[in-house]
PDB file of N, CA, C and O in Angstrom:
ATOM      1  N   MET A   1       0.842  -1.178   0.000  1.00  0.00           N
ATOM      2  CA  MET A   1       0.000   0.000   0.000  1.00  0.00           C
ATOM      3  C   MET A   1       0.887   1.241   0.000  1.00  0.00           C
ATOM      4  O   MET A   1       1.805   1.347   0.813  1.00  0.00           O
ATOM      5  N   MET A   2       0.622   2.170  -0.896  1.00  0.00           N
ATOM      6  CA  MET A   2       1.420   3.395  -0.986  1.00  0.00           C
ATOM      7  C   MET A   2       0.821   4.459  -0.074  1.00  0.00           C
ATOM      8  O   MET A   2      -0.397   4.563   0.075  1.00  0.00           O
ATOM      9  N   THR A   3       1.706   5.244   0.529  1.00  0.00           N
ATOM     10  CA  THR A   3       1.230   6.334   1.370  1.00  0.00           C
ATOM     11  C   THR A   3       1.281   7.629   0.577  1.00  0.00           C
ATOM     12  O   THR A   3       2.098   7.785  -0.331  1.00  0.00           O
ATOM     13  N   ASP A   4       0.416   8.534   0.923  1.00  0.00           N
ATOM     14  CA  ASP A   4       0.355   9.832   0.258  1.00  0.00           C
ATOM     15  C   ASP A   4       1.420  10.745   0.869  1.00  0.00           C
ATOM     16  O   ASP A   4       1.387  11.005   2.072  1.00  0.00           O
ATOM     17  N   PRO A   5       2.374  11.242   0.051  1.00  0.00           N
ATOM     18  CA  PRO A   5       3.452  12.078   0.592  1.00  0.00           C
ATOM     19  C   PRO A   5       2.929  13.358   1.241  1.00  0.00           C
ATOM     20  O   PRO A   5       3.517  13.837   2.210  1.00  0.00           O
ATOM     21  N   ASP A   6       1.833  13.919   0.724  1.00  0.00           N
ATOM     22  CA  ASP A   6       1.281  15.132   1.325  1.00  0.00           C
ATOM     23  C   ASP A   6       0.767  14.853   2.733  1.00  0.00           C
ATOM     24  O   ASP A   6       0.945  15.675   3.632  1.00  0.00           O
ATOM     25  N   ASN A   7       0.135  13.710   2.928  1.00  0.00           N
ATOM     26  CA  ASN A   7      -0.353  13.360   4.260  1.00  0.00           C
ATOM     27  C   ASN A   7       0.815  13.122   5.209  1.00  0.00           C
ATOM     28  O   ASN A   7       0.742  13.489   6.382  1.00  0.00           O
ATOM     29  N   ASP A   8       1.891  12.510   4.716  1.00  0.00           N
ATOM     30  CA  ASP A   8       3.070  12.288   5.553  1.00  0.00           C
ATOM     31  C   ASP A   8       3.668  13.618   5.997  1.00  0.00           C
ATOM     32  O   ASP A   8       4.023  13.785   7.164  1.00  0.00           O
ATOM     33  N   ARG A   9       3.781  14.567   5.060  1.00  0.00           N
ATOM     34  CA  ARG A   9       4.319  15.890   5.378  1.00  0.00           C
ATOM     35  C   ARG A   9       3.432  16.613   6.380  1.00  0.00           C
ATOM     36  O   ARG A   9       3.921  17.257   7.308  1.00  0.00           O
ATOM     37  N   THR A  10       2.128  16.502   6.184  1.00  0.00           N
ATOM     38  CA  THR A  10       1.181  17.134   7.105  1.00  0.00           C
ATOM     39  C   THR A  10       1.324  16.529   8.490  1.00  0.00           C
ATOM     40  O   THR A  10       1.323  17.251   9.488  1.00  0.00           O
ATOM     41  N   TYR A  11       1.447  15.217   8.559  1.00  0.00           N
ATOM     42  CA  TYR A  11       1.607  14.539   9.839  1.00  0.00           C
ATOM     43  C   TYR A  11       2.892  14.986  10.528  1.00  0.00           C
ATOM     44  O   TYR A  11       2.899  15.222  11.737  1.00  0.00           O
ATOM     45  N   ILE A  12       3.978  15.104   9.767  1.00  0.00           N
ATOM     46  CA  ILE A  12       5.263  15.517  10.337  1.00  0.00           C
ATOM     47  C   ILE A  12       5.174  16.944  10.864  1.00  0.00           C
ATOM     48  O   ILE A  12       5.646  17.224  11.966  1.00  0.00           O
ATOM     49  N   GLU A  13       4.571  17.852  10.089  1.00  0.00           N
ATOM     50  CA  GLU A  13       4.434  19.250  10.522  1.00  0.00           C
ATOM     51  C   GLU A  13       3.544  19.343  11.755  1.00  0.00           C
ATOM     52  O   GLU A  13       3.845  20.099  12.679  1.00  0.00           O
ATOM     53  N   LEU A  14       2.465  18.591  11.778  1.00  0.00           N
ATOM     54  CA  LEU A  14       1.577  18.590  12.935  1.00  0.00           C
ATOM     55  C   LEU A  14       2.293  18.049  14.165  1.00  0.00           C
ATOM     56  O   LEU A  14       2.129  18.571  15.267  1.00  0.00           O
ATOM     57  N   SER A  15       3.078  17.015  13.974  1.00  0.00           N
ATOM     58  CA  SER A  15       3.848  16.440  15.075  1.00  0.00           C
ATOM     59  C   SER A  15       4.850  17.444  15.630  1.00  0.00           C
ATOM     60  O   SER A  15       5.013  17.559  16.845  1.00  0.00           O
ATOM     61  N   LYS A  16       5.522  18.173  14.739  1.00  0.00           N
ATOM     62  CA  LYS A  16       6.471  19.198  15.179  1.00  0.00           C
ATOM     63  C   LYS A  16       5.762  20.304  15.957  1.00  0.00           C
ATOM     64  O   LYS A  16       6.273  20.781  16.971  1.00  0.00           O
ATOM     65  N   ALA A  17       4.585  20.708  15.483  1.00  0.00           N
ATOM     66  CA  ALA A  17       3.827  21.763  16.157  1.00  0.00           C
ATOM     67  C   ALA A  17       3.402  21.319  17.555  1.00  0.00           C
ATOM     68  O   ALA A  17       3.463  22.100  18.505  1.00  0.00           O
ATOM     69  N   VAL A  18       2.976  20.074  17.677  1.00  0.00           N
ATOM     70  CA  VAL A  18       2.566  19.549  18.982  1.00  0.00           C
ATOM     71  C   VAL A  18       3.767  19.493  19.927  1.00  0.00           C
ATOM     72  O   VAL A  18       3.650  19.854  21.097  1.00  0.00           O
ATOM     73  N   GLN A  19       4.906  19.046  19.432  1.00  0.00           N
ATOM     74  CA  GLN A  19       6.112  18.990  20.270  1.00  0.00           C
ATOM     75  C   GLN A  19       6.547  20.387  20.704  1.00  0.00           C
ATOM     76  O   GLN A  19       6.950  20.587  21.849  1.00  0.00           O
ATOM     77  N   HIS A  20       6.467  21.350  19.790  1.00  0.00           N
ATOM     78  CA  HIS A  20       6.833  22.728  20.118  1.00  0.00           C
ATOM     79  C   HIS A  20       5.914  23.279  21.210  1.00  0.00           C
ATOM     80  O   HIS A  20       6.379  23.927  22.148  1.00  0.00           O
ATOM     81  N   ARG A  21       4.621  23.024  21.087  1.00  0.00           N
ATOM     82  CA  ARG A  21       3.656  23.485  22.089  1.00  0.00           C
ATOM     83  C   ARG A  21       3.931  22.835  23.438  1.00  0.00           C
ATOM     84  O   ARG A  21       3.830  23.492  24.474  1.00  0.00           O
ATOM     85  N   LYS A  22       4.274  21.561  23.435  1.00  0.00           N
ATOM     86  CA  LYS A  22       4.575  20.841  24.680  1.00  0.00           C
ATOM     87  C   LYS A  22       5.799  21.464  25.357  1.00  0.00           C
ATOM     88  O   LYS A  22       5.805  21.657  26.573  1.00  0.00           O
ATOM     89  N   ARG A  23       6.842  21.782  24.566  1.00  0.00           N
ATOM     90  CA  ARG A  23       8.035  22.416  25.140  1.00  0.00           C
ATOM     91  C   ARG A  23       7.695  23.774  25.749  1.00  0.00           C
ATOM     92  O   ARG A  23       8.187  24.118  26.823  1.00  0.00           O
ATOM     93  N   ARG A  24       6.855  24.540  25.063  1.00  0.00           N
ATOM     94  CA  ARG A  24       6.460  25.848  25.587  1.00  0.00           C
ATOM     95  C   ARG A  24       5.658  25.706  26.879  1.00  0.00           C
ATOM     96  O   ARG A  24       5.861  26.464  27.827  1.00  0.00           O
ATOM     97  N   ASP A  25       4.749  24.734  26.912  1.00  0.00           N
ATOM     98  CA  ASP A  25       3.968  24.506  28.125  1.00  0.00           C
ATOM     99  C   ASP A  25       4.863  24.077  29.281  1.00  0.00           C
ATOM    100  O   ASP A  25       4.679  24.527  30.411  1.00  0.00           O
ATOM    101  N   ASP A  26       5.833  23.205  29.000  1.00  0.00           N
ATOM    102  CA  ASP A  26       6.766  22.767  30.044  1.00  0.00           C
ATOM    103  C   ASP A  26       7.608  23.933  30.556  1.00  0.00           C
ATOM    104  O   ASP A  26       7.841  24.060  31.758  1.00  0.00           O
ATOM    105  N   GLU A  27       8.058  24.774  29.643  1.00  0.00           N
ATOM    106  CA  GLU A  27       8.852  25.946  30.028  1.00  0.00           C
ATOM    107  C   GLU A  27       8.028  26.891  30.897  1.00  0.00           C
ATOM    108  O   GLU A  27       8.531  27.412  31.893  1.00  0.00           O
ATOM    109  N   TRP A  28       6.776  27.115  30.534  1.00  0.00           N
ATOM    110  CA  TRP A  28       5.924  27.989  31.311  1.00  0.00           C
ATOM    111  C   TRP A  28       5.684  27.403  32.707  1.00  0.00           C
ATOM    112  O   TRP A  28       5.661  28.138  33.695  1.00  0.00           O
ATOM    113  N   ALA A  29       5.505  26.080  32.786  1.00  0.00           N
ATOM    114  CA  ALA A  29       5.294  25.437  34.082  1.00  0.00           C
ATOM    115  C   ALA A  29       6.528  25.588  34.973  1.00  0.00           C
ATOM    116  O   ALA A  29       6.403  25.732  36.189  1.00  0.00           O
ATOM    117  N   ARG A  30       7.732  25.555  34.361  1.00  0.00           N
ATOM    118  CA  ARG A  30       8.971  25.709  35.136  1.00  0.00           C
ATOM    119  C   ARG A  30       9.205  27.147  35.582  1.00  0.00           C
ATOM    120  O   ARG A  30       9.531  27.400  36.742  1.00  0.00           O
ATOM    121  N   SER A  31       9.039  28.077  34.663  1.00  0.00           N
ATOM    122  CA  SER A  31       9.435  29.455  34.958  1.00  0.00           C
ATOM    123  C   SER A  31       8.272  30.366  35.316  1.00  0.00           C
ATOM    124  O   SER A  31       8.503  31.445  35.860  1.00  0.00           O
ATOM    125  N   GLY A  32       7.057  29.987  35.040  1.00  0.00           N
ATOM    126  CA  GLY A  32       5.909  30.833  35.337  1.00  0.00           C
ATOM    127  C   GLY A  32       5.710  31.904  34.275  1.00  0.00           C
ATOM    128  O   GLY A  32       6.402  31.929  33.257  1.00  0.00           O
ATOM    129  N   GLU A  33       4.770  32.773  34.527  1.00  0.00           N
ATOM    130  CA  GLU A  33       4.455  33.828  33.570  1.00  0.00           C
ATOM    131  C   GLU A  33       5.534  34.901  33.576  1.00  0.00           C
ATOM    132  O   GLU A  33       6.153  35.168  34.606  1.00  0.00           O
ATOM    133  N   ARG A  34       5.753  35.510  32.419  1.00  0.00           N
ATOM    134  CA  ARG A  34       6.750  36.577  32.324  1.00  0.00           C
ATOM    135  C   ARG A  34       6.301  37.772  33.149  1.00  0.00           C
ATOM    136  O   ARG A  34       5.103  38.021  33.282  1.00  0.00           O
ATOM    137  N   PRO A  35       7.259  38.516  33.709  1.00  0.00           N
ATOM    138  CA  PRO A  35       6.894  39.702  34.481  1.00  0.00           C
ATOM    139  C   PRO A  35       6.290  40.797  33.588  1.00  0.00           C
ATOM    140  O   PRO A  35       6.527  40.837  32.380  1.00  0.00           O
ATOM    141  N   LEU A  36       5.513  41.674  34.210  1.00  0.00           N
ATOM    142  CA  LEU A  36       4.849  42.748  33.486  1.00  0.00           C
ATOM    143  C   LEU A  36       5.849  43.640  32.767  1.00  0.00           C
ATOM    144  O   LEU A  36       5.613  44.033  31.625  1.00  0.00           O
ATOM    145  N   TRP A  37       6.969  43.968  33.420  1.00  0.00           N
ATOM    146  CA  TRP A  37       7.955  44.859  32.797  1.00  0.00           C
ATOM    147  C   TRP A  37       8.510  44.258  31.508  1.00  0.00           C
ATOM    148  O   TRP A  37       8.816  44.981  30.559  1.00  0.00           O
ATOM    149  N   ARG A  38       8.638  42.932  31.481  1.00  0.00           N
ATOM    150  CA  ARG A  38       9.164  42.292  30.270  1.00  0.00           C
ATOM    151  C   ARG A  38       8.149  42.356  29.134  1.00  0.00           C
ATOM    152  O   ARG A  38       8.520  42.573  27.981  1.00  0.00           O
ATOM    153  N   ASN A  39       6.873  42.169  29.454  1.00  0.00           N
ATOM    154  CA  ASN A  39       5.833  42.283  28.432  1.00  0.00           C
ATOM    155  C   ASN A  39       5.752  43.708  27.895  1.00  0.00           C
ATOM    156  O   ASN A  39       5.608  43.909  26.689  1.00  0.00           O
ATOM    157  N   LEU A  40       5.843  44.705  28.787  1.00  0.00           N
ATOM    158  CA  LEU A  40       5.799  46.099  28.346  1.00  0.00           C
ATOM    159  C   LEU A  40       7.005  46.455  27.483  1.00  0.00           C
ATOM    160  O   LEU A  40       6.878  47.176  26.493  1.00  0.00           O
ATOM    161  N   SER A  41       8.170  45.947  27.864  1.00  0.00           N
ATOM    162  CA  SER A  41       9.355  46.238  27.055  1.00  0.00           C
ATOM    163  C   SER A  41       9.255  45.581  25.681  1.00  0.00           C
ATOM    164  O   SER A  41       9.763  46.119  24.697  1.00  0.00           O
ATOM    165  N   MET A  42       8.609  44.434  25.610  1.00  0.00           N
ATOM    166  CA  MET A  42       8.404  43.769  24.321  1.00  0.00           C
ATOM    167  C   MET A  42       7.493  44.606  23.431  1.00  0.00           C
ATOM    168  O   MET A  42       7.742  44.734  22.232  1.00  0.00           O
ATOM    169  N   ILE A  43       6.440  45.174  24.011  1.00  0.00           N
ATOM    170  CA  ILE A  43       5.533  46.019  23.237  1.00  0.00           C
ATOM    171  C   ILE A  43       6.283  47.237  22.698  1.00  0.00           C
ATOM    172  O   ILE A  43       6.114  47.609  21.537  1.00  0.00           O
ATOM    173  N   GLY A  44       7.105  47.854  23.538  1.00  0.00           N
ATOM    174  CA  GLY A  44       7.890  49.001  23.097  1.00  0.00           C
ATOM    175  C   GLY A  44       8.868  48.643  21.992  1.00  0.00           C
ATOM    176  O   GLY A  44       9.020  49.384  21.021  1.00  0.00           O
ATOM    177  N   ALA A  45       9.525  47.517  22.142  1.00  0.00           N
ATOM    178  CA  ALA A  45      10.488  47.085  21.123  1.00  0.00           C
ATOM    179  C   ALA A  45       9.782  46.802  19.803  1.00  0.00           C
ATOM    180  O   ALA A  45      10.297  47.147  18.740  1.00  0.00           O
ATOM    181  N   LEU A  46       8.616  46.181  19.859  1.00  0.00           N
ATOM    182  CA  LEU A  46       7.873  45.895  18.628  1.00  0.00           C
ATOM    183  C   LEU A  46       7.450  47.192  17.948  1.00  0.00           C
ATOM    184  O   LEU A  46       7.490  47.294  16.722  1.00  0.00           O
ATOM    185  N   GLY A  47       7.048  48.172  18.732  1.00  0.00           N
ATOM    186  CA  GLY A  47       6.680  49.455  18.156  1.00  0.00           C
ATOM    187  C   GLY A  47       7.836  50.092  17.408  1.00  0.00           C
ATOM    188  O   GLY A  47       7.675  50.570  16.285  1.00  0.00           O
ATOM    189  N   TRP A  48       9.003  50.095  18.038  1.00  0.00           N
ATOM    190  CA  TRP A  48      10.176  50.679  17.376  1.00  0.00           C
ATOM    191  C   TRP A  48      10.592  49.884  16.152  1.00  0.00           C
ATOM    192  O   TRP A  48      11.050  50.457  15.164  1.00  0.00           O
ATOM    193  N   LEU A  49      10.435  48.553  16.210  1.00  0.00           N
ATOM    194  CA  LEU A  49      10.796  47.726  15.055  1.00  0.00           C
ATOM    195  C   LEU A  49       9.931  48.039  13.839  1.00  0.00           C
ATOM    196  O   LEU A  49      10.372  47.867  12.703  1.00  0.00           O
ATOM    197  N   ILE A  50       8.726  48.490  14.066  1.00  0.00           N
ATOM    198  CA  ILE A  50       7.837  48.830  12.960  1.00  0.00           C
ATOM    199  C   ILE A  50       8.009  50.288  12.538  1.00  0.00           C
ATOM    200  O   ILE A  50       8.018  50.598  11.347  1.00  0.00           O
ATOM    201  N   VAL A  51       8.147  51.184  13.525  1.00  0.00           N
ATOM    202  CA  VAL A  51       8.190  52.621  13.237  1.00  0.00           C
ATOM    203  C   VAL A  51       9.480  53.029  12.525  1.00  0.00           C
ATOM    204  O   VAL A  51       9.436  53.794  11.561  1.00  0.00           O
ATOM    205  N   VAL A  52      10.614  52.533  12.983  1.00  0.00           N
ATOM    206  CA  VAL A  52      11.897  52.990  12.422  1.00  0.00           C
ATOM    207  C   VAL A  52      12.020  52.687  10.921  1.00  0.00           C
ATOM    208  O   VAL A  52      12.340  53.601  10.161  1.00  0.00           O
ATOM    209  N   PRO A  53      11.783  51.453  10.458  1.00  0.00           N
ATOM    210  CA  PRO A  53      11.883  51.225   9.009  1.00  0.00           C
ATOM    211  C   PRO A  53      10.859  52.039   8.204  1.00  0.00           C
ATOM    212  O   PRO A  53      11.143  52.454   7.080  1.00  0.00           O
ATOM    213  N   THR A  54       9.670  52.267   8.778  1.00  0.00           N
ATOM    214  CA  THR A  54       8.659  53.063   8.093  1.00  0.00           C
ATOM    215  C   THR A  54       9.124  54.508   7.942  1.00  0.00           C
ATOM    216  O   THR A  54       8.981  55.102   6.873  1.00  0.00           O
ATOM    217  N   LEU A  55       9.683  55.071   9.018  1.00  0.00           N
ATOM    218  CA  LEU A  55      10.197  56.443   8.948  1.00  0.00           C
ATOM    219  C   LEU A  55      11.379  56.552   7.995  1.00  0.00           C
ATOM    220  O   LEU A  55      11.489  57.524   7.247  1.00  0.00           O
ATOM    221  N   LEU A  56      12.254  55.568   8.018  1.00  0.00           N
ATOM    222  CA  LEU A  56      13.374  55.580   7.073  1.00  0.00           C
ATOM    223  C   LEU A  56      12.881  55.535   5.631  1.00  0.00           C
ATOM    224  O   LEU A  56      13.437  56.202   4.758  1.00  0.00           O
ATOM    225  N   GLY A  57      11.849  54.755   5.387  1.00  0.00           N
ATOM    226  CA  GLY A  57      11.248  54.703   4.056  1.00  0.00           C
ATOM    227  C   GLY A  57      10.645  56.043   3.666  1.00  0.00           C
ATOM    228  O   GLY A  57      10.764  56.474   2.519  1.00  0.00           O
ATOM    229  N   ALA A  58       9.994  56.703   4.625  1.00  0.00           N
ATOM    230  CA  ALA A  58       9.407  58.023   4.342  1.00  0.00           C
ATOM    231  C   ALA A  58      10.497  59.038   4.033  1.00  0.00           C
ATOM    232  O   ALA A  58      10.361  59.826   3.097  1.00  0.00           O
ATOM    233  N   LEU A  59      11.569  59.028   4.804  1.00  0.00           N
ATOM    234  CA  LEU A  59      12.663  59.969   4.573  1.00  0.00           C
ATOM    235  C   LEU A  59      13.343  59.718   3.224  1.00  0.00           C
ATOM    236  O   LEU A  59      13.581  60.652   2.458  1.00  0.00           O
ATOM    237  N   ALA A  60      13.646  58.470   2.947  1.00  0.00           N
ATOM    238  CA  ALA A  60      14.295  58.132   1.670  1.00  0.00           C
ATOM    239  C   ALA A  60      13.362  58.447   0.499  1.00  0.00           C
ATOM    240  O   ALA A  60      13.807  58.958  -0.528  1.00  0.00           O
ATOM    241  N   GLY A  61      12.080  58.146   0.648  1.00  0.00           N
ATOM    242  CA  GLY A  61      11.120  58.430  -0.409  1.00  0.00           C
ATOM    243  C   GLY A  61      10.965  59.924  -0.651  1.00  0.00           C
ATOM    244  O   GLY A  61      10.893  60.370  -1.796  1.00  0.00           O
ATOM    245  N   GLY A  62      10.914  60.697   0.433  1.00  0.00           N
ATOM    246  CA  GLY A  62      10.815  62.152   0.292  1.00  0.00           C
ATOM    247  C   GLY A  62      12.031  62.723  -0.415  1.00  0.00           C
ATOM    248  O   GLY A  62      11.915  63.605  -1.266  1.00  0.00           O
ATOM    249  N   TRP A  63      13.188  62.216  -0.057  1.00  0.00           N
ATOM    250  CA  TRP A  63      14.420  62.683  -0.696  1.00  0.00           C
ATOM    251  C   TRP A  63      14.404  62.357  -2.192  1.00  0.00           C
ATOM    252  O   TRP A  63      14.723  63.207  -3.024  1.00  0.00           O
ATOM    253  N   LEU A  64      14.031  61.121  -2.520  1.00  0.00           N
ATOM    254  CA  LEU A  64      13.962  60.726  -3.936  1.00  0.00           C
ATOM    255  C   LEU A  64      12.923  61.554  -4.698  1.00  0.00           C
ATOM    256  O   LEU A  64      13.168  61.970  -5.830  1.00  0.00           O
ATOM    257  N   ASP A  65      11.772  61.791  -4.079  1.00  0.00           N
ATOM    258  CA  ASP A  65      10.736  62.572  -4.745  1.00  0.00           C
ATOM    259  C   ASP A  65      11.207  63.998  -5.022  1.00  0.00           C
ATOM    260  O   ASP A  65      10.914  64.554  -6.080  1.00  0.00           O
ATOM    261  N   ARG A  66      11.932  64.586  -4.081  1.00  0.00           N
ATOM    262  CA  ARG A  66      12.462  65.938  -4.305  1.00  0.00           C
ATOM    263  C   ARG A  66      13.505  65.935  -5.422  1.00  0.00           C
ATOM    264  O   ARG A  66      13.516  66.829  -6.269  1.00  0.00           O
ATOM    265  N   LYS A  67      14.372  64.938  -5.420  1.00  0.00           N
ATOM    266  CA  LYS A  67      15.429  64.869  -6.439  1.00  0.00           C
ATOM    267  C   LYS A  67      14.867  64.595  -7.834  1.00  0.00           C
ATOM    268  O   LYS A  67      15.335  65.161  -8.821  1.00  0.00           O
ATOM    269  N   LEU A  68      13.865  63.726  -7.906  1.00  0.00           N
ATOM    270  CA  LEU A  68      13.346  63.298  -9.211  1.00  0.00           C
ATOM    271  C   LEU A  68      12.091  64.053  -9.638  1.00  0.00           C
ATOM    272  O   LEU A  68      11.636  63.922 -10.774  1.00  0.00           O
ATOM    273  N   GLY A  69      11.532  64.848  -8.717  1.00  0.00           N
ATOM    274  CA  GLY A  69      10.303  65.578  -9.040  1.00  0.00           C
ATOM    275  C   GLY A  69       9.136  64.663  -9.348  1.00  0.00           C
ATOM    276  O   GLY A  69       8.367  64.925 -10.273  1.00  0.00           O
ATOM    277  N   SER A  70       8.997  63.598  -8.585  1.00  0.00           N
ATOM    278  CA  SER A  70       7.980  62.581  -8.894  1.00  0.00           C
ATOM    279  C   SER A  70       6.762  62.630  -7.975  1.00  0.00           C
ATOM    280  O   SER A  70       6.087  61.617  -7.792  1.00  0.00           O
ATOM    281  N   GLY A  71       6.472  63.799  -7.395  1.00  0.00           N
ATOM    282  CA  GLY A  71       5.296  63.897  -6.523  1.00  0.00           C
ATOM    283  C   GLY A  71       5.517  63.122  -5.238  1.00  0.00           C
ATOM    284  O   GLY A  71       6.469  63.375  -4.500  1.00  0.00           O
ATOM    285  N   ILE A  72       4.624  62.172  -4.978  1.00  0.00           N
ATOM    286  CA  ILE A  72       4.769  61.346  -3.772  1.00  0.00           C
ATOM    287  C   ILE A  72       4.961  59.868  -4.122  1.00  0.00           C
ATOM    288  O   ILE A  72       4.752  58.995  -3.279  1.00  0.00           O
ATOM    289  N   PHE A  73       5.349  59.599  -5.332  1.00  0.00           N
ATOM    290  CA  PHE A  73       5.477  58.215  -5.789  1.00  0.00           C
ATOM    291  C   PHE A  73       6.435  57.417  -4.906  1.00  0.00           C
ATOM    292  O   PHE A  73       6.057  56.374  -4.371  1.00  0.00           O
ATOM    293  N   TRP A  74       7.656  57.888  -4.750  1.00  0.00           N
ATOM    294  CA  TRP A  74       8.647  57.133  -3.987  1.00  0.00           C
ATOM    295  C   TRP A  74       8.341  57.154  -2.490  1.00  0.00           C
ATOM    296  O   TRP A  74       8.613  56.180  -1.790  1.00  0.00           O
ATOM    297  N   SER A  75       7.785  58.241  -2.003  1.00  0.00           N
ATOM    298  CA  SER A  75       7.422  58.301  -0.581  1.00  0.00           C
ATOM    299  C   SER A  75       6.418  57.204  -0.246  1.00  0.00           C
ATOM    300  O   SER A  75       6.602  56.449   0.708  1.00  0.00           O
ATOM    301  N   GLY A  76       5.362  57.127  -1.038  1.00  0.00           N
ATOM    302  CA  GLY A  76       4.338  56.109  -0.785  1.00  0.00           C
ATOM    303  C   GLY A  76       4.884  54.700  -0.888  1.00  0.00           C
ATOM    304  O   GLY A  76       4.600  53.847  -0.046  1.00  0.00           O
ATOM    305  N   ALA A  77       5.672  54.463  -1.930  1.00  0.00           N
ATOM    306  CA  ALA A  77       6.211  53.113  -2.139  1.00  0.00           C
ATOM    307  C   ALA A  77       7.166  52.715  -1.018  1.00  0.00           C
ATOM    308  O   ALA A  77       7.091  51.602  -0.498  1.00  0.00           O
ATOM    309  N   LEU A  78       8.058  53.621  -0.649  1.00  0.00           N
ATOM    310  CA  LEU A  78       9.055  53.266   0.373  1.00  0.00           C
ATOM    311  C   LEU A  78       8.469  53.234   1.784  1.00  0.00           C
ATOM    312  O   LEU A  78       8.994  52.532   2.649  1.00  0.00           O
ATOM    313  N   ILE A  79       7.402  53.975   2.029  1.00  0.00           N
ATOM    314  CA  ILE A  79       6.708  53.843   3.314  1.00  0.00           C
ATOM    315  C   ILE A  79       6.131  52.434   3.430  1.00  0.00           C
ATOM    316  O   ILE A  79       6.240  51.798   4.478  1.00  0.00           O
ATOM    317  N   MET A  80       5.515  51.949   2.350  1.00  0.00           N
ATOM    318  CA  MET A  80       4.946  50.594   2.372  1.00  0.00           C
ATOM    319  C   MET A  80       6.035  49.541   2.524  1.00  0.00           C
ATOM    320  O   MET A  80       5.865  48.569   3.261  1.00  0.00           O
ATOM    321  N   VAL A  81       7.147  49.729   1.834  1.00  0.00           N
ATOM    322  CA  VAL A  81       8.260  48.782   1.956  1.00  0.00           C
ATOM    323  C   VAL A  81       8.801  48.799   3.383  1.00  0.00           C
ATOM    324  O   VAL A  81       9.071  47.745   3.958  1.00  0.00           O
ATOM    325  N   GLY A  82       8.960  49.990   3.953  1.00  0.00           N
ATOM    326  CA  GLY A  82       9.449  50.101   5.330  1.00  0.00           C
ATOM    327  C   GLY A  82       8.499  49.451   6.322  1.00  0.00           C
ATOM    328  O   GLY A  82       8.937  48.769   7.249  1.00  0.00           O
ATOM    329  N   ALA A  83       7.199  49.660   6.134  1.00  0.00           N
ATOM    330  CA  ALA A  83       6.216  49.033   7.027  1.00  0.00           C
ATOM    331  C   ALA A  83       6.254  47.512   6.897  1.00  0.00           C
ATOM    332  O   ALA A  83       6.131  46.799   7.893  1.00  0.00           O
ATOM    333  N   ALA A  84       6.423  47.019   5.679  1.00  0.00           N
ATOM    334  CA  ALA A  84       6.505  45.563   5.480  1.00  0.00           C
ATOM    335  C   ALA A  84       7.753  45.001   6.149  1.00  0.00           C
ATOM    336  O   ALA A  84       7.695  43.960   6.804  1.00  0.00           O
ATOM    337  N   ILE A  85       8.878  45.685   5.986  1.00  0.00           N
ATOM    338  CA  ILE A  85      10.111  45.227   6.637  1.00  0.00           C
ATOM    339  C   ILE A  85       9.943  45.261   8.151  1.00  0.00           C
ATOM    340  O   ILE A  85      10.350  44.328   8.843  1.00  0.00           O
ATOM    341  N   GLY A  86       9.348  46.326   8.666  1.00  0.00           N
ATOM    342  CA  GLY A  86       9.099  46.417  10.106  1.00  0.00           C
ATOM    343  C   GLY A  86       8.200  45.304  10.607  1.00  0.00           C
ATOM    344  O   GLY A  86       8.433  44.743  11.678  1.00  0.00           O
ATOM    345  N   GLY A  87       7.169  44.983   9.831  1.00  0.00           N
ATOM    346  CA  GLY A  87       6.281  43.883  10.215  1.00  0.00           C
ATOM    347  C   GLY A  87       7.000  42.549  10.251  1.00  0.00           C
ATOM    348  O   GLY A  87       6.772  41.735  11.145  1.00  0.00           O
ATOM    349  N   ILE A  88       7.866  42.329   9.282  1.00  0.00           N
ATOM    350  CA  ILE A  88       8.641  41.083   9.251  1.00  0.00           C
ATOM    351  C   ILE A  88       9.580  41.019  10.450  1.00  0.00           C
ATOM    352  O   ILE A  88       9.691  39.979  11.099  1.00  0.00           O
ATOM    353  N   LEU A  89      10.259  42.129  10.746  1.00  0.00           N
ATOM    354  CA  LEU A  89      11.174  42.156  11.895  1.00  0.00           C
ATOM    355  C   LEU A  89      10.420  41.916  13.206  1.00  0.00           C
ATOM    356  O   LEU A  89      10.891  41.187  14.078  1.00  0.00           O
ATOM    357  N   ALA A  90       9.242  42.541  13.332  1.00  0.00           N
ATOM    358  CA  ALA A  90       8.435  42.354  14.549  1.00  0.00           C
ATOM    359  C   ALA A  90       7.969  40.902  14.665  1.00  0.00           C
ATOM    360  O   ALA A  90       7.989  40.325  15.751  1.00  0.00           O
ATOM    361  N   TRP A  91       7.552  40.321  13.550  1.00  0.00           N
ATOM    362  CA  TRP A  91       7.097  38.930  13.567  1.00  0.00           C
ATOM    363  C   TRP A  91       8.229  37.997  13.987  1.00  0.00           C
ATOM    364  O   TRP A  91       8.021  37.076  14.777  1.00  0.00           O
ATOM    365  N   GLN A  92       9.426  38.238  13.457  1.00  0.00           N
ATOM    366  CA  GLN A  92      10.570  37.413  13.842  1.00  0.00           C
ATOM    367  C   GLN A  92      10.877  37.556  15.332  1.00  0.00           C
ATOM    368  O   GLN A  92      11.224  36.580  15.996  1.00  0.00           O
ATOM    369  N   ARG A  93      10.749  38.779  15.851  1.00  0.00           N
ATOM    370  CA  ARG A  93      11.003  39.002  17.275  1.00  0.00           C
ATOM    371  C   ARG A  93      10.006  38.264  18.146  1.00  0.00           C
ATOM    372  O   ARG A  93      10.371  37.658  19.153  1.00  0.00           O
ATOM    373  N   VAL A  94       8.731  38.321  17.744  1.00  0.00           N
ATOM    374  CA  VAL A  94       7.690  37.622  18.506  1.00  0.00           C
ATOM    375  C   VAL A  94       7.914  36.124  18.452  1.00  0.00           C
ATOM    376  O   VAL A  94       7.753  35.441  19.464  1.00  0.00           O
ATOM    377  N   ARG A  95       8.281  35.600  17.294  1.00  0.00           N
ATOM    378  CA  ARG A  95       8.517  34.156  17.163  1.00  0.00           C
ATOM    379  C   ARG A  95       9.707  33.699  17.991  1.00  0.00           C
ATOM    380  O   ARG A  95       9.745  32.556  18.445  1.00  0.00           O
ATOM    381  N   SER A  96      10.687  34.588  18.193  1.00  0.00           N
ATOM    382  CA  SER A  96      11.873  34.194  18.953  1.00  0.00           C
ATOM    383  C   SER A  96      11.625  34.187  20.462  1.00  0.00           C
ATOM    384  O   SER A  96      12.385  33.575  21.213  1.00  0.00           O
ATOM    385  N   GLU A  97      10.582  34.853  20.897  1.00  0.00           N
ATOM    386  CA  GLU A  97      10.287  34.916  22.347  1.00  0.00           C
ATOM    387  C   GLU A  97       9.598  33.675  22.839  1.00  0.00           C
ATOM    388  O   GLU A  97       9.285  33.572  24.025  1.00  0.00           O
TER     389      GLU A  97
END
């Protein structure tokens, strides 16, 4: 009898997710809940991770628009790129915690 490779992959990914959750639950049982100051500092760090790339995109876009006379084309585009980069950085930070 042949097995379906997609089902095998799904089973493996599900198994990994369950093991990861078990490790997190065990860690929480050992160390308890994080202190309030740590949660607040995480919120602040996430805010800066999103704001800084967005502002850099706005500054670079404004500079390009002034140099090229392109209205707000580069400002809008680079603000979106900066926000996307900030979102990715914030997501990676949350996943690492």
